N, C-alpha and C positions, 0 to 999 in steps of 0.2 A: 479371826485372832480378837482374844482377848484379853482382859484386865484380870487379875486375880487377886482379892482385896485378902491383905491377912490382918485380922483384927485378934488382939491380945487380949486378955480378960481385963476389965476395965479398972482403970487405976486414976488414984489422983493423979490430976496432969497429963493423962495418957496422950499417945499420938496417935493417928492413926497412920495404920501400914500402909502404902501397892506397892505393889508388885507387878514386874510386866513377866508374863510367862516365856517359859523361852523358845523363841520360835517367833518371835515379834520383833518386825523389822524394825528399830530404833533407826531413825535416818533416811526412810523411806517417806512419799508424803502421807499427813494426816489429810488434806482437803487439797482439791483440784476443781478450780471454776475456770471454764470456760465461754467467754462472749455473756457475760450475765447483764442484763438491760432491764430497764425496770422504769414506768415512767407514771406518774400521778397527772391526771389533765394534761396541761401542757408543760410541765416541768417534768424534765430528765433525773431523776434521783440518782440511777445507778446507767453507768453510761459504757457497756463493755468491756466490761472488767474479766482479764484473764489472771489468775493467780495458782500459784502453787506454794502451799504452805507445809514446811517438812514437822515429820513426825517429833516427838519426844523433843519439843521445845518451848520457850514461852516467847507466845510471839504478842506482838503489840501491834494494832490496826489503829493507826492514828490520823487525824488530821482537823480541820477546823468545823465548826457546827456548820449544819447542813452538809459537809463532805459527801453524806451518803454513808458512813460506819454503819449505823444502826439498820440500816435498808439492806444492806449487803450481808451482816449478819444475821437479817432476819429470814433471807434467802437461802444462806446458807444450811442455817438450821432447821430447814421447815415452816417456819412459820407465815411466812410470807410468798407465793407464789412467783416468780421472774416473769417476765413480759418473752424473755428469748435468752438460750444458754442452757449451761448444765452445771450440776454440780457433786461432785462425790466425793464424799468422804468417809474415812478409812477404805476405799475401794468401792463402796456401795452407791450407788446413783440417789440422790436424796426426793427424787419424787417417784421414781418406777420402784424405788424399795426402801420406802419409807419407815417400815418398820424396825428393819435391820438398822437402817441408821441411826433412830430414834434410841434404838436398845444400845448402842455405843456411843453415845453423847450426853453431856449433859448440859443444861442450859439456866441462865442468871441474865433474863432479858433486862432492859431497861424497864423503869416503871413495872414493875413483878405484880401481878394480883395472887394474892394469900389467899389461903381459906381462913378468914381473918376470924371466925366464932370457933377455931380450932386451938388449942394450947400446942407451944414449939415440937412437945412430943407424940402430941395426937397427929399435927400437920407429917411427921417424918413416918410415923406407924403407916399412914394412912398412903402417901408417896412410894412407900416399900411394898404394901402388900399390894399396888396398882401396877408395880414395877414387876408382881410374880416372885419374888423373892420371900423364901419363909417367913414367918412370923418370930419365931424366935432369934434368926440371923437380923432380920431388920430390927427388932429390939436391941440386942448387942451393938449394933452399928450405929446405931440412934444414941445410945449412950455415951458411947466412945465421941463421937461429932459434938453432941451437947457438951460434953466435958472440954474439949478439945479447943472448940470456938466458945469457949466462956459463957455458957447460956444456962449448966445445969443449973443454976440457982432460979431460973427462969424457964424450966421445961412444962412446968403447968402454968403459967400464966397465957393469956390470951395473945395470939398474935396481933391482934387488933391492937393492944394496951404494948406493944412493942416499939420503939425507939428504930429509929430509921437506919441506926447501924445495926441493930440487933435484926431488923427486917432482912439485912443484906447478909448476914452469918446466917440467920436461919434458910435464905432462899439459897444460898452457898451448900448448906448440910444438904437441903433437897436432891440440888444438882448432884452431889458427890455420892449420897446415899449407895446408890447401885455399882459406883467404882468406873466410873466409863472411860474409854480410851481417848476422848476429846472432850474438853470443856471450854465451853462460851460462854463469854462474860461482858455484858454492854456496862461499859462505865461501874467496874464492881466497887472504887473508893469514892465515887462520889456520895455527898452528903454523911462521908462516914467518919467517928470521931479517930484523934490518932493510934489510942489503946486498940480499936477494934480493927483498924487497918492494918496494924501490926499484926495482929493476929491473923487475920484473912492472908496476911502476905507470906506468913510461915506456914501455914495449910497450903499455898497452893506451891511454894518451892518445893517443899518435903513430896507435893504431888508429881511434879514435873521430874523432879530428882530420879524417879519412880520408871523412868523411860513415858510416861503419859505427855500429854499436850493440852498446853493452854493456849487459847486465843481468847484477848481482851482488846475492848476499844478503848481509849482514852485521848483526850486533847490536852492532857500534862505531859508534857514531854520530859520532867525531871522524874516525874515515876516511872514514866518506860525505859528512860535509860537507867534507871536502877535496878529495874524488873529485867526486862528482857534481854534475849540473844539475838534475837531476829526480828524484823522491824516490817509493816509495809506502810507507805505514807500514801493516804486517798486526799484526793481534792476534786470539787466539783463533779462527784461522779467516776472519776478514774483514777486508778493507782500511779501515782507518780513517780516511786521509786521502793523495791523492796531488796531484802539481803539481809545480811548480818549486820546488826549495831555498827561495825564497824566499817561497812560498806557502803551504807545510806547515811552515817554522819561524812564519811570522808575527808578532808583536810577541812573541815570547819570545827572551831572550839566544842561545840557542844553538838547535841541531836537537836536543843530548839533550834539552833542559830542554822544549822541544815534544813531543818524543816521549814522556816520564815522564809529562805531562799526555794524552796522545789516547791511551796504553793504559791510565790508570789505574791507575798505579803509586803507591802508597801509601805514605810512608815512614814508618820508625817505628825507636822504641831501642833497637837490640839490646842496650845496656849495660843495662839495666833484665830482659831476660831472662836475663843472661850474668854476674851477677854473681859467680859462682865463678871465673870464667877470670881468669886473671893473678896476678901476683906468688907463684909458684911452689909453694903452697899447694894441699894435696890432699885 
């Protein structure tokens, strides 16, 4: 099961097209996780996660800081070996068949380290050739991705000189270059300006509309509620709820309210503890 990219001739403000080939099972499982555990010393980061993520959806993995989101995504994508448990991505075991899995996924991890002494275009050329794509195809795809992500004007600039938003966009371009079936993004909008965020959002929405799957982590409920149609809520290393946005939200007026109830957040009056704060007195 492969995604075939269709790239028209480069145009001003061109859009990258993604198309699922006939026979691809949109609606099946993109990811299956069973009994996933990870411990760092005495700290249990992930405590027995069982989760099945549907294909062809925009999926949010949400939770407070320290919930285990990044650790879970790292194990799902083969960047971190679990202590126990299994992970399958598009039907392939991540640890028994890593080459097949990595050919079918794109990853934009938090704190992504790039080859900073390459220009944006050089980075894409290098990444595409590592993926085994023909040079001419890499160049064509790179041109369109740079254009769509508004990086064409900075394509010959070294990545070390890129802003945070530009780094996120060039990182997304490297993750999309081989047209993966499942795209994993860890806090993709963190530190990104509104213009860049809107550009990234547009590309991801077009990508999922083709039948591909996006899984991204976040702790910003408003963002998840506006983007996702399927959500998993994580806290203290465990999955507290999962399902469609409507199912997880339930009778709550917003995902934010449902999230606070699910993770057991307690509101408190901070003013009583900070009665010395304000007023200019020392």
